[in-house]
C-alpha positions in Angstrom: -9.1 -29.9 -15.4 -8.5 -27.6 -18.0 -6.6 -24.1 -16.7 -8.7 -22.0 -14.5 -6.4 -19.0 -15.3 -6.5 -17.0 -18.0 -4.3 -13.9 -19.0 -6.3 -12.0 -16.9 -8.0 -14.1 -13.4 -10.6 -16.8 -13.6 -13.5 -15.4 -15.5 -16.8 -17.4 -16.1 -20.5 -17.1 -15.9 -21.2 -16.4 -12.0 -23.2 -19.3 -10.3 -22.5 -21.2 -13.5 -18.7 -21.5 -14.2 -17.7 -19.3 -11.4 -19.6 -20.6 -8.1 -19.2 -19.5 -4.7 -17.8 -22.9 -4.1 -14.9 -21.9 -6.4 -14.4 -18.6 -5.0 -13.9 -20.0 -1.8 -11.6 -23.0 -2.4 -9.3 -20.6 -4.7 -9.2 -17.9 -1.9 -8.0 -20.8 0.7 -5.8 -21.9 -1.7 -4.0 -18.8 -3.0 -3.3 -18.5 1.1 -2.0 -21.6 1.3 0.1 -21.4 -1.9 1.3 -17.8 -0.9 1.7 -19.0 2.9 3.9 -21.5 1.4 5.9 -19.4 -0.7 7.2 -17.4 2.4 4.9 -14.0 1.4 3.6 -14.0 4.6 7.4 -14.3 6.7 5.7 -15.4 9.6 3.7 -12.9 10.4 -0.4 -12.4 10.2 -1.5 -12.1 6.5 -3.7 -9.4 5.7 -5.9 -8.8 2.2 -7.7 -6.1 0.4 -10.8 -7.7 -1.3 -12.9 -5.6 -3.6 -15.3 -5.9 -6.1 -17.6 -4.2 -9.2 -21.3 -3.7 -8.8 -22.2 -6.7 -10.4 -24.8 -8.2 -8.7 -23.3 -11.6 -8.5 -20.3 -10.0 -6.8 -22.1 -9.8 -3.3 -22.1 -13.6 -2.5 -19.1 -13.9 -4.6 -17.1 -11.5 -2.3 -18.5 -13.2 0.7 -17.3 -16.4 -0.3 -14.0 -15.0 -0.7 -13.7 -13.2 2.8 -14.7 -16.1 4.2 -12.2 -18.5 2.2 -9.4 -16.4 3.2 -10.7 -15.7 6.8 -11.3 -19.3 7.2 -7.4 -19.3 6.6 -6.0 -17.3 8.9 -6.0 -13.9 6.9 -7.5 -11.1 8.3 -9.6 -9.4 5.5 -10.0 -5.7 4.5 -13.4 -5.4 2.7 -13.0 -2.2 0.4 -16.5 -2.5 -1.6 -17.2 -1.2 -5.1 -13.5 0.2 -6.4 -11.9 0.1 -9.7 -9.5 -3.1 -9.8 -6.6 -0.5 -9.8 -7.6 1.1 -6.9 -7.7 -2.5 -5.2 -4.0 -3.0 -6.7 -2.9 0.5 -5.2 -4.6 -0.4 -1.4 -2.6 -3.6 -1.4 0.4 -1.7 -1.6 0.0 1.3 0.3 -1.6 -1.0 3.0 1.2 -3.2 3.2 -1.2 -6.2 2.3 -0.2 -9.7 1.4 -2.8 -10.3 -1.2 -5.4 -8.2 -2.7 -8.3 -9.9 -4.7 -10.8 -7.9 -7.0 -14.0 -9.5 -8.5 -14.8 -8.3 -11.6 -15.0 -9.2 -15.2 -14.1 -6.4 -16.6 -16.0 -5.2 -19.7 -17.8 -8.5 -20.0 -21.6 -8.7 -20.2 -23.6 -8.3 -16.4 -23.6 -12.4 -16.3 -19.8 -13.1 -16.0 -18.0 -12.1 -13.0 -14.4 -12.9 -12.5 -11.7 -12.9 -9.5 -8.1 -11.6 -9.7 -5.2 -12.1 -7.5 -2.4 -9.4 -6.8 0.4 -10.6 -4.3 2.7 -7.9 -1.9 3.0 -4.5 -3.5 -0.5 -5.1 -5.3 1.5 -6.6 -8.6 -0.1 -9.6 -10.8 0.7 -13.0 -9.3 3.0 -15.1 -11.1 2.0 -17.4 -13.7 3.8 -20.2 -11.6 1.8 -18.9 -8.3 -1.1 -19.1 -10.6 -0.7 -22.7 -11.2 0.3 -23.4 -7.7 -2.8 -22.4 -6.9 -4.7 -24.5 -9.2 -3.0 -27.7 -8.0 -3.4 -27.1 -4.6 -7.1 -26.2 -5.3 -8.0 -29.4 -6.8 -6.2 -31.6 -4.2 -8.4 -30.3 -1.7 -11.6 -30.3 -4.2 -10.7 -34.3 -4.5 -10.7 -34.4 -0.7 -7.7 -33.9 1.1 -8.3 -31.6 4.1 -7.4 -28.2 4.8 -5.2 -27.4 7.6 -8.0 -24.7 9.3 -7.2 -22.5 12.4 -9.3 -22.3 15.4 -10.1 -19.9 17.9 -7.6 -16.9 17.6 -6.0 -18.0 14.6 -9.2 -17.6 12.3 -9.2 -14.3 10.1 -11.1 -11.2 11.2 -12.9 -8.9 8.8 -13.2 -5.3 9.0 -15.1 -3.1 6.0 -12.0 -0.5 5.2 -14.3 2.6 4.5 -11.2 4.8 4.2 -10.0 3.1 1.0 -12.2 5.7 -1.7 -10.8 8.7 -0.2 -7.2 7.3 -0.1 -7.0 6.5 -3.1 -9.0 9.4 -5.0 -5.8 11.5 -3.0 -3.4 9.0 -4.7 -4.9 10.2 -8.0 -5.1 13.8 -7.1 -1.5 13.9 -5.8 0.6 12.5 -8.6 -1.0 15.2 -11.5 1.5 17.4 -13.2 -1.0 20.1 -12.5 -5.2 21.2 -12.0 -7.9 20.4 -14.6 -9.2 24.0 -13.9 -11.3 25.3 -16.9 -11.7 22.0 -18.6 -15.0 20.8 -19.3 -15.3 16.9 -19.1 -17.8 14.2 -20.1 -17.1 11.0 -18.1 -18.6 7.4 -19.0 -18.9 5.1 -15.9 -20.0 2.4 -17.6 -22.1 2.0 -14.4 -19.2 0.1 -13.3 -16.8 0.0 -10.2 -15.7 4.1 -10.9 -18.7 5.3 -11.0 -18.0 7.1 -7.6 -14.3 7.4 -8.0 -13.6 8.8 -11.3 -16.2 12.3 -11.1 -14.9 12.7 -7.6 -11.4 12.6 -9.0 -11.8 15.0 -12.0 -13.8 17.3 -9.7 -11.3 17.5 -6.9 -8.7 18.2 -9.7 -10.7 21.0 -10.9 -12.8 19.9 -13.9 -16.3 21.0 -15.0 -17.7 17.4 -14.5 -20.6 16.0 -16.5 -21.2 12.4 -15.9 -23.1 9.3 -17.8 -23.4 5.5 -17.3 -22.8 6.4 -13.5 -25.8 4.7 -12.1 -25.2 1.1 -11.2 -27.9 -1.0 -9.8 -26.0 -4.5 -10.5 -27.2 -5.1 -13.5 -26.1 -2.7 -15.6 -22.9 -2.7 -15.8 -21.0 -2.1 -19.4 -24.4 -2.2 -20.7 -24.6 0.0 -23.9 -22.0 2.6 -22.3 -18.2 2.4 -21.2 -15.5 2.3 -23.5 -16.7 -0.9 -25.7 -20.0 1.5 -26.8 -18.7 5.3 -27.5 -21.8 6.1 -29.3 -23.3 8.1 -25.8 -20.1 9.6 -25.0 -19.7 10.7 -28.0 -23.1 12.4 -28.4 -22.6 13.8 -25.2 -19.7 15.4 -25.5 -21.2 17.3 -28.4 -24.4 18.0 -26.7 -22.3 19.5 -23.5 -20.1 21.7 -25.7 -17.4 19.6 -23.6 -13.7 19.7 -24.0 -13.2 16.0 -23.9 -15.2 12.8 -22.8 -13.4 9.9 -21.1 -14.7 6.3 -21.1 -14.2 3.3 -19.1 -14.9 -0.2 -18.5 -16.5 -2.2 -15.6 -13.5 -2.1 -13.5 -11.9 0.8 -15.0 -8.6 -0.6 -15.7 -8.6 1.2 -19.0 -9.2 4.1 -20.7 -10.5 5.2 -24.2 -11.3 9.2 -24.9 -13.3 11.2 -27.4 -12.1 15.4 -28.0 -14.6 18.0 -28.5 -15.9 17.1 -31.9 -17.1 13.1 -30.8 -14.4 11.5 -32.7 -12.9 8.8 -30.7 -8.9 8.9 -29.4 -7.8 5.2 -28.8 -5.6 3.7 -26.5 -2.7 4.4 -29.4 -2.9 8.0 -29.5 -3.5 8.5 -26.1 -0.1 6.7 -25.5 1.3 8.8 -27.9 -0.1 12.1 -26.2 1.3 10.8 -22.8 4.7 9.7 -24.0 5.5 13.3 -25.3 3.7 14.4 -21.9 6.4 12.6 -20.0 9.4 13.0 -22.2 9.1 16.4 -21.8 9.3 16.5 -18.4 11.7 14.1 -17.8 9.7 11.0 -16.9 9.9 8.6 -19.8 12.7 6.6 -19.0 14.9 5.3 -21.4 12.6 7.5 -24.0 10.7 4.3 -24.7 6.9 3.4 -24.7 5.6 0.0 -24.7 2.9 -1.8 -27.0 1.9 -4.6 -28.7 2.1 -6.3 -31.8 -1.9 -5.3 -32.4 -0.7 -1.4 -31.9 -1.4 0.9 -35.1 1.5 1.1 -37.6 0.7 5.0 -37.7 1.6 4.9 -33.8 5.0 3.4 -34.6 5.3 5.8 -37.4 4.5 8.5 -35.0 6.9 7.9 -32.4 9.8 6.9 -35.1 9.1 10.3 -36.5 9.6 12.0 -32.3 12.4 9.9 -31.3 11.0 7.8 -28.9 11.6 3.9 -29.3 8.6 1.7 -29.0 9.3 -2.1 -27.5 6.3 -4.4 -29.1 5.3 -7.4 -26.8 2.5 -10.1 -27.3 -1.4 -8.8 -27.0 -2.2 -8.4 -23.6 -1.7 -6.4 -20.8 0.5 -8.4 -18.7 3.1 -8.7 -21.2 3.0 -5.1 -21.4 3.7 -5.0 -18.0 6.4 -7.7 -18.0 8.2 -5.8 -20.4 7.8 -2.4 -18.3 9.1 -4.0 -15.3 12.2 -6.3 -16.8 13.4 -3.4 -18.4 13.0 -0.3 -16.6 10.6 1.4 -18.7 7.7 4.0 -17.7 5.1 3.9 -19.9 3.5 1.1 -21.9 -0.6 -0.1 -22.9 -2.3 -1.1 -25.4 -5.1 0.2 -28.1 -7.5 -1.4 -26.3 -6.9 1.4 -23.5 -4.7 -0.2 -21.0 -3.0 2.2 -20.3 -0.1 1.6 -17.7 2.3 4.8 -15.9 4.6 2.6 -14.0 5.6 5.5 -11.3 2.1 5.5 -10.2 0.2 2.8 -10.6 0.8 -1.2 -11.1 -1.5 -1.8 -13.4 -3.6 0.0 -16.3 -5.3 2.5 -14.3 -8.3 4.3 -16.5 -9.0 6.9 -14.1 -5.4 8.0 -13.8 -4.9 7.6 -17.3 -8.1 9.7 -18.1 -6.8 12.3 -15.6 -3.3 13.0 -17.2 -4.8 13.0 -20.9 -7.1 16.0 -19.5 -4.0 17.0 -17.6 -2.1 17.8 -20.7 -5.0 19.6 -22.5 -5.1 22.1 -19.7 -1.1 22.5 -19.6 -0.8 23.2 -23.3 -4.2 24.8 -24.0 -4.5 22.9 -27.1 -7.5 20.5 -28.4 -7.2 17.0 -27.4 -7.7 16.5 -31.0 -4.8 18.6 -31.8 -2.7 16.7 -29.2 -3.9 13.2 -30.6 -2.6 14.7 -34.4 0.8 13.5 -33.5 0.1 10.5 -35.0 -2.2 9.2 -38.2 -4.0 5.9 -37.7 -3.5 3.7 -40.6 -6.9 1.9 -41.1 -6.5 -1.7 -39.7 -8.9 -4.7 -40.6 -9.6 -7.5 -38.4 -11.0 -10.7 -39.4 -11.8 -13.8 -37.4 -11.6 -16.9 -39.8 -13.0 -19.9 -37.4 -13.1 -23.8 -37.7 -9.3 -24.0 -38.9 -6.5 -25.5 -37.5 -4.9 -22.8 -35.9 -2.0 -24.9 -34.4 -0.5 -24.9 -38.0 -0.7 -20.9 -38.8 3.3 -20.5 -38.2 3.9 -23.5 -40.5 2.2 -23.7 -43.6 4.0 -23.0 -46.5 0.8 -22.1 -48.6 0.1 -19.3 -45.7 3.7 -17.9 -45.6 4.0 -17.5 -49.2 0.5 -15.7 -49.1 2.0 -13.1 -46.3 5.3 -12.6 -48.1 3.3 -11.5 -51.4 0.7 -9.5 -49.5 4.2 -7.8 -47.5 5.3 -6.8 -50.6 2.3 -5.1 -51.9 1.8 -3.2 -48.8 5.3 -2.2 -48.8 6.4 0.7 -45.7 3.2 1.9 -45.0 1.6 -1.5 -44.4 1.7 -4.5 -42.4 -0.3 -8.1 -41.8 -0.4 -9.8 -38.4 -2.1 -13.6 -38.2 -2.3 -14.5 -34.6 -3.7 -17.6 -32.9 -6.3 -17.6 -30.7 -5.6 -18.5 -27.3 -9.4 -19.8 -26.2 -11.0 -20.5 -29.7 -10.4 -22.7 -33.2 -9.5 -19.6 -34.8 -6.7 -17.5 -36.2 -7.3 -13.6 -36.3 -6.0 -11.6 -39.5 -5.3 -8.1 -39.1 -3.8 -5.6 -42.0 -2.7 -2.1 -42.0 -2.5 -0.1 -44.5 -2.5 3.6 -45.7 -5.7 3.0 -47.7 -8.7 1.0 -46.1 -9.8 -0.6 -49.1 -6.1 -1.7 -49.8 -6.4 -2.9 -46.3 -10.0 -4.7 -46.9 -8.7 -6.6 -49.9 -5.8 -8.0 -48.3 -7.4 -9.0 -45.5 -10.1 -10.5 -47.3 -7.4 -12.5 -49.6 -5.5 -13.7 -46.7 -8.5 -14.7 -44.8 -9.9 -17.1 -47.8 -6.3 -18.6 -47.7 -6.2 -19.0 -44.2 -9.8 -21.3 -44.6 -7.8 -23.0 -47.7 -4.4 -24.1 -46.5 -5.7 -24.5 -42.6 -9.6 -25.9 -42.9 
């Protein structure tokens, strides 16, 4: 069996790859593994279970709840809420397990299962590996130890979760949003109720699009992966800014008053300066990834802020933040983590904090984001190559060295192996778009010849 857990839980086509049987079995296995790890410390365990609006989430939620309760875990079912809300409630309610059913920005046919440990933190790799091992052992015939009678878990609908999470978001804002007009694109996803409510309670005038989920339209031509509708709506309504989430609202991208995109790097730059000004940017450091735009790095250096870069993936950003005690980190894709207030990327919190900075300074979002200049970035995927030799090919190394010399200090090259496909990603940044395109094309040709 291939590894079920990826960098963000277990994902696949619902009812094909991700079945009710798999969801139930993984939930039982998670309960047993966490019990063995001493997580429950002799007390009756509790789990928080939430989902995004996908139609398949209805039967997968039922399977997860059944699995946990059958293993003796009491379940608080919070319904449709964002991933960061489930993480927050897991921590604030003192639950032992959190489970979110979502495939984030993926298309509707997909779904996923993400587990959180006590405190609302993602499970360590070794625990995920152990859950897989235990699941497979019992799938192939070894019986579970099953409680009976009063030992089985009880299931409760926890309807207070919505208000509790919104109150948390409002409570951590540095200032209100009175006087701002904001367009919110909710991707017909998990934040369709939460995000408009939070912005309105914070004082903003709110216009919503993509806020009518029907179980089938999540991420369909809207949200953070499709900004066209948001750009148009911001201009049409004369709004100060627009905020776009993905299906489970753990990421945030923005649009300024002119309809121009503000990506995750620019959001991080704005928040880094705001947090340093407030004395909250610990060690004057922000965490990004190797895909962070060179313009972001140059801007942070100019402002006296250190940038620590990790492998691509918000889990690696979070690991670095927790290990070193940093307060802010994120990715170009819009996963932004403010560790003082969230244990994972929180798109609604990020959008609120960005809007709060606009309100507090009286400056436009375009002006604030102008602290950094995005350098042109070209990405080419080269398929059907031996990606295992990307770091050892002398021909490829020589080509990269030559390209880096030609680009100088205002450009860079990054070659990455895909984690799931037989391809290599070639990324080139340069001060000039045509130079970036030409260099990326040349390197892609070398990858084909050297690794093909």
